[in-house]
C-alpha positions in Angstrom: 0.4 7.0 1.5 3.9 8.2 2.2 4.8 11.9 1.6 7.6 12.0 -1.1 10.4 14.6 -0.7 12.9 15.0 -3.5 16.3 16.0 -2.1 18.9 16.7 -4.8 21.7 17.2 -2.4 25.3 16.5 -3.4 28.4 16.4 -1.2 31.3 14.3 -2.4 35.0 15.1 -2.5 36.4 11.9 -4.1 33.8 10.8 -6.7 31.4 12.8 -8.9 27.9 12.2 -7.6 26.4 15.1 -9.6 24.4 12.7 -11.7 22.3 11.8 -8.6 20.7 15.3 -8.5 17.9 14.4 -10.8 17.3 10.9 -9.5 14.1 11.9 -7.7 12.5 13.2 -10.9 13.7 10.1 -12.9 12.2 7.7 -10.3 8.8 9.5 -10.2 8.7 9.6 -14.0 9.4 5.8 -14.1 6.6 5.2 -11.5 3.9 6.5 -13.9 1.5 7.2 -11.0 -0.9 10.1 -10.5 -1.9 11.9 -7.4 1.4 11.5 -5.6 2.1 13.8 -2.7 5.4 15.2 -3.7 7.6 18.2 -2.9 11.2 19.2 -3.6 13.8 20.8 -1.3 15.5 23.2 -3.7 19.1 23.1 -2.4 22.1 25.1 -3.5 24.9 22.5 -3.7 27.5 25.2 -4.1 26.8 26.2 -0.4 27.0 23.0 1.6 26.2 24.5 5.0 23.2 26.3 3.6 22.0 23.1 1.9 22.4 21.0 5.1 20.4 23.5 7.1 17.7 23.7 4.5 17.3 20.0 4.2 17.3 19.7 8.0 14.6 22.3 8.6 12.3 21.0 5.9 12.8 17.4 7.1 12.0 18.4 10.7 8.8 20.0 9.4 7.9 16.8 7.7 8.5 14.7 10.8 6.3 17.1 12.8 3.5 17.0 10.2 3.6 13.7 8.2 3.1 10.1 9.4 5.5 8.6 6.8 8.1 10.2 4.6 10.0 9.0 1.6 13.2 11.0 0.8 14.6 10.6 -2.7 18.3 11.7 -3.1 20.7 12.9 -4.0 23.8 11.2 -2.7 24.1 9.7 0.7 25.2 13.0 2.3 21.5 14.0 2.5 21.0 11.3 5.1 23.1 13.3 7.6 20.6 16.2 7.4 17.4 14.1 7.3 18.5 11.8 10.1 19.6 14.8 12.2 16.1 16.0 11.9 14.8 12.6 12.8 17.1 12.5 15.8 15.9 15.9 17.0 12.2 15.0 16.4 12.4 11.8 18.4 14.3 13.5 21.2 11.7 16.2 21.4 8.8 13.7 21.4 10.7 11.4 23.8 10.3 8.5 21.3 12.8 5.6 21.1 14.3 5.5 17.6 16.3 3.2 15.3 18.2 3.5 12.1 18.6 0.6 9.5 21.2 1.4 6.8 21.5 -0.7 3.6 24.9 0.1 2.1 27.9 -1.5 0.5 30.0 0.8 2.6 30.0 1.9 6.2 30.2 5.6 5.5 32.1 6.0 8.7 35.4 7.5 7.5 35.6 9.4 10.9 37.0 12.5 9.3 34.4 15.0 10.5 35.9 18.4 11.6 34.1 21.3 13.2 32.5 23.6 10.7 32.6 21.0 8.0 29.4 19.5 6.5 29.8 15.7 6.4 30.0 14.2 2.9 28.5 10.9 1.6 31.5 9.0 3.0 31.2 10.1 6.6 27.6 11.0 7.2 27.0 8.0 9.5 30.0 8.5 11.7 29.1 12.2 11.9 25.5 11.3 12.9 26.8 9.1 15.7 29.2 11.8 17.0 26.1 14.1 17.0 24.4 11.8 19.5 22.5 9.0 17.6 22.7 6.0 19.9 24.9 3.3 18.4 22.9 0.5 19.9 20.0 1.6 17.8 21.8 1.5 14.5 22.2 -1.6 12.3 24.2 -1.7 9.0 23.1 -4.2 6.4 25.1 -5.5 3.4 28.4 -3.6 3.9 31.3 -5.3 2.2 34.0 -2.7 1.5 35.7 -0.9 4.4 38.5 1.6 4.8 40.8 0.9 7.7 39.5 4.0 9.5 35.9 2.6 9.2 36.9 -0.8 10.6 38.4 0.9 13.7 35.3 3.2 14.1 32.8 0.3 13.8 34.7 -1.8 16.3 35.1 1.1 18.7 31.4 1.9 18.6 30.2 -1.7 18.4 28.0 -1.0 15.4 25.7 -4.0 14.7 26.1 -5.5 11.2 24.3 -8.0 9.0 26.6 -9.3 6.2 25.7 -10.6 2.8 26.4 -14.2 3.6 23.8 -14.2 6.5 21.2 -12.8 4.1 22.0 -15.4 1.5 21.8 -18.2 4.0 18.5 -17.3 5.5 16.8 -14.2 4.3 13.6 -14.9 6.2 15.5 -15.0 9.5 17.3 -11.8 8.7 14.0 -10.1 7.9 12.6 -11.3 11.3 15.7 -10.0 13.0 15.4 -6.5 11.4 11.7 -6.3 12.3 12.4 -7.3 15.9 15.2 -4.7 16.0 12.7 -2.0 14.9 9.9 -3.2 17.1 8.4 -0.4 19.2 10.9 2.2 17.9 10.4 5.1 15.5 12.2 3.6 12.4 14.2 5.3 9.7 15.5 3.1 6.8 18.3 4.4 4.6 18.9 2.6 1.3 22.1 3.3 -0.7 21.4 1.5 -4.0 25.0 0.2 -4.0 24.0 -2.4 -1.4 22.9 -4.3 -4.5 25.3 -6.0 -6.8 26.3 -3.9 -9.8 24.5 -6.3 -12.1 21.2 -5.0 -10.6 22.3 -1.4 -9.9 25.1 -0.4 -12.1 24.6 3.4 -12.1 26.0 4.4 -8.7 29.2 6.0 -7.5 30.9 3.2 -5.7 29.6 -0.1 -7.2 30.9 -3.1 -5.3 30.7 -6.7 -6.5 29.0 -9.4 -4.4 26.0 -7.4 -3.3 22.3 -8.2 -2.8 20.1 -9.1 -5.7 17.4 -6.7 -6.5 14.9 -9.3 -5.4 16.5 -9.7 -2.0 16.5 -6.0 -1.4 12.9 -5.6 -2.5 11.9 -8.5 -0.2 13.6 -7.0 2.9 11.9 -3.6 2.2 8.6 -5.4 1.8 9.1 -6.9 5.3 10.3 -3.6 6.9 7.3 -1.8 5.4 5.1 -3.9 7.8 6.8 -2.3 10.8 4.0 -0.1 12.3 6.5 2.5 13.5 8.2 3.0 10.1 8.5 6.8 9.8 10.9 7.4 7.0 12.9 5.8 4.2 15.5 7.4 2.0 16.8 6.1 -1.3 20.1 7.5 -2.4 23.1 7.3 -4.8 21.2 6.6 -8.0 23.0 8.3 -10.8 20.2 8.8 -13.3 22.5 10.4 -15.8 24.9 7.4 -15.8 21.9 5.1 -15.9 21.0 6.2 -19.4 23.9 3.9 -20.5 22.2 1.0 -18.7 18.6 1.2 -19.9 17.6 3.0 -16.7 18.0 -0.3 -14.8 19.0 1.5 -11.5 16.2 4.0 -11.7 13.8 1.2 -12.4 15.0 -0.5 -9.2 14.5 2.8 -7.3 11.0 3.1 -8.7 10.2 -0.5 -7.7 11.3 0.2 -4.1 9.2 3.4 -4.1 6.2 1.5 -5.5 6.5 -1.1 -2.8 6.6 1.6 -0.1 3.6 3.3 -1.5 1.4 0.2 -1.9 
């Protein structure tokens, strides 16, 4: 069974993601399962550098000690810290790695400056600049791009799978993703906004035309079968906002967690 780590990290300049802080607790409550192996990284979101370092150190310990980890955010900025730990772990252990990102956005604003902790709009470009191999990254479901991101993606030749390809032949896409991960330590990052707002309304940057919840669940079910799957994060669920939507987004998060635990 996966080791669950609640990571209530928040780092956003343009949109209020504070409602994501309690998503981990809301998801676990919705699961209604006993005997879960859970811990929380108690971050101070008023000190971003300290929060980043705390998440990084705790995540690195997890990679050293646990066979499979499930991180519950928080907004997508936490993935910079957890993936930084994943990168360092794989480098130390001399293991080939890959990163599969489900997201409506590229999160590659390319605005990272020295001594600045990357926020949820630039965590992926920051990770790439840190040294994560671009050929081992694939972005799934992105459909809203800033001009800076388009330039960054083209320059770095980031692999992408668009919504239309999934709609046309989801089984083939699942096969492609599993082949991409074959033989590599695998990290899967799931921003819930990859889904259409009909299925995941309570998130910071909802974008129309996304995956159905069934499509996302199916792709996660397939990726769960990858023997080298080491970590999954689920982020950007605003559990406070979701109270207006009958907890539909939290329920989707709980369904994903339940699939990964089964």
